[in-house]
C-alpha positions, 0 to 999 in steps of 0.5 A, a space after each residue: 155709863 158702863 153700867 147703863 150700857 151693860 143694862 141696855 145690852 143684857 135687856 136687849 139680849 133678854 128681849 131677843 130670847 124672849 122673842 126666840 122662846 115665842 117664835 119657838 113656841 107658836 112655831 111648835 103649835 103651828 107645826 102640830 096643827 099643821 100635822 093633825 089638820 093636814 090628812 083631813 084638809 089636803 084632800 078637801 082642798 084637792 076637790 074644793 079647789 078645781 070647783 072654785 076655779 071652774 066657778 070663777 073662771 065662768 064669773 071672769 068670763 062675764 067680767 071680761 068685757 069690762 075694764 080690769 078695774 071696773 071688774 074688780 070693783 063690781 066683784 068686790 061690791 057683789 062680795 060686800 053684799 054676800 058677806 053682809 047677807 051670810 053675817 046676817 044669817 050666821 049670827 044671832 042678830 037678837 042677841 047682838 041687838 041685846 048686847 049692844 043695847 045693854 052697852 049703850 045703856 050702861 054707857 048712858 048711866 056712866 055719863 048720867 050717874 058719874 058722881 054716884 060711885 056705886 052706880 058707876 061701878 055697877 054700870 062698868 061691870 055690866 058694860 064689861 060683861 056685855 062687851 064680852 058677850 058681844 065679842 062672843 057672838 061676833 066670833 062665829 059669824 066672822 069665822 065663817 066669813 073667813 073661811 068663805 073668803 079664803 077660797 075667794 082671796 086665792 082665786 083673785 090672787 091668781 087674777 090680780 096678784 101676777 101677770 103673765 110672762 111677757 114674750 121675751 122677758 126673763 124670769 126664774 123657775 124654782 123646782 123644790 125637791 122632796 126632802 124625804 128622797 135621800 138621793 135627789 133626782 136628776 130633773 130635766 126641763 123639756 123643750 117648750 114653745 113658751 120658752 126660747 131660752 132655758 139656762 140651768 138648773 143651778 142646785 142649792 138648798 133643796 132646790 133647782 133653779 132655771 133662768 128662762 125667757 118667754 116664748 110664744 104667747 099662749 098657755 103652755 104645759 111645761 114637762 119636768 122629767 124626773 128620772 122617768 117621771 114627768 111632772 107638769 106645770 102651767 106656764 102663761 105667756 101673754 101681754 094681756 090681763 090673764 089668770 096665771 098660776 104662780 106655783 104648783 103646790 104640794 100636798 100641804 093644806 096651806 100651800 093648796 089655799 094660796 095656789 088653788 089653780 093647779 092639782 097638788 103634786 102626788 105625796 110621793 113625788 120627788 118634786 114637792 113644788 114648781 114656782 114661776 116667778 111671774 112679775 106683779 101687775 102694775 096698777 094702783 088699784 089691782 096691782 100686787 100691793 093694792 088689790 086687797 085693800 081696794 077689795 076690802 075698801 069697796 066691799 065694806 063701803 058696799 056693806 054699809 050702804 046696804 045696811 038699811 036694807 038688810 037690817 043687820 046689826 053689828 
């Protein structure tokens, strides 16, 4: 029994060590990619995000008379058709069809000539080669679709992921300080009509945290005074369905993708990011845990129903 316990303990330790090695490797790879891509992509998103926000505000203004779930359904269906058209014109439909036909023919050969070993091996080899070719052909349009969908998902998250702060509701505001500053600045949250109670800040781990309570309904601008430099953050107080910006990001492009509504903070700012912990939307369809699944389901169903009209091959 002691030998079994020793074996299990050492196997577990080996598994944990291997997991740490994998995390360290991929963490280093992602950190390197971020270091290389950030100088290029951060200015790009600083220009693209305001355009996307302005466009999406116009789209949601058109959808505003509809119930929220119906607006999400219409938007998902339109995006499904858009993705189908984008896939058709960014993929090599002839080559994809040829690869699919080759796979079908060799699957049929395996079924008809299963007693002939030579034919079976040859069909398996051709099937495997056609499968690899099909996957390669699918890669380019999928990458393009992902790039196109990222800004859309980010804009939808600002509208379906969170809800505004209710009047008289408590929440917290987090200010992440720039670690490049040796002496942390003193940050003061100025009074605002959107807040009726402000407690803090409490410092810890490079952050300042305030406990606040919602005040007058509306879109308010919070002002954070950092040793004479004022940094702004939008606050939304309302009981209605409205767009909110949970976080004003820094200059990292990954953070700009996830939080595209407000402009990124300057690189030399003593404040790296400002986050308001809004509550999640309470709904089985468009709530924080469901809107992405609902969007994907409706968009894929719409795309499948429209396949015969656009003659797209996958």
